[in-house]
Residue, then its C-alpha position, 0 to 999 in steps of 0.5 A: x471503488x472496489x471491494x474495500x477493506x473494513x476494520x474488524x476491531x478498533x485500530x489505534x493511530x500508528x498501528x502497523x496494518x501489514x504489507x502489500x503482498x505480491x511479486x515485484x514486476x515490471x510496470x509495463x507488464x503490469x499494465x498489459x497483463x494484470x490490471x487490478x491489484x497492482x501497487x505502482x512503484x517508481x523506477x518502472x516497477x510495481x507490486x502484483x497483488x493479484x495473489x496477495x493478502x487482504x491489503x490489496x482491497x484497500x481503496x483510494x479515498x475520495x479527494x474530499x476525504x482524509x485517508x485513515x491509513x498511509x503507505x510507506x515503501x520500506x527497503x529491507x535488504x534491497x527488497x521493497x515492501x509497501x507497508x501500511x500504517x494507520x494515520x488516525x484511529x480507525x473505528x470497528x466497521x470503518x473502511x480503511x482507505x489511503x491516498x495512493x498519490x501520497x505514496x513515494x518510494x523515492x527514499x527506498x531508491x535513495x538509500x543503499x541500506x534503508x530500514x531494517 
């Protein structure tokens, strides 16, 4: 695990936490040059979060644990945004975790308009 991101107040279920900020780059370039803080997308792309916001510190939960947040790739006028939402209430001081293997951007690429 890395640094981790912890709630500084109680966050209710369904709350939008923010989006994974960074430049959209080629996944091959990301693997060769960035290493940390890349959020992989399908179709050969990734979000380079090295200069992004706090959500880059969200850790993958252990397989024996349930995540308290989830990520959804949203198509906003052709630009993918990785949006984080609480999937259950998060207590103050609790670490925010997701299961990276549950994230899919298939809906983004299947729709020409996506969510606006």
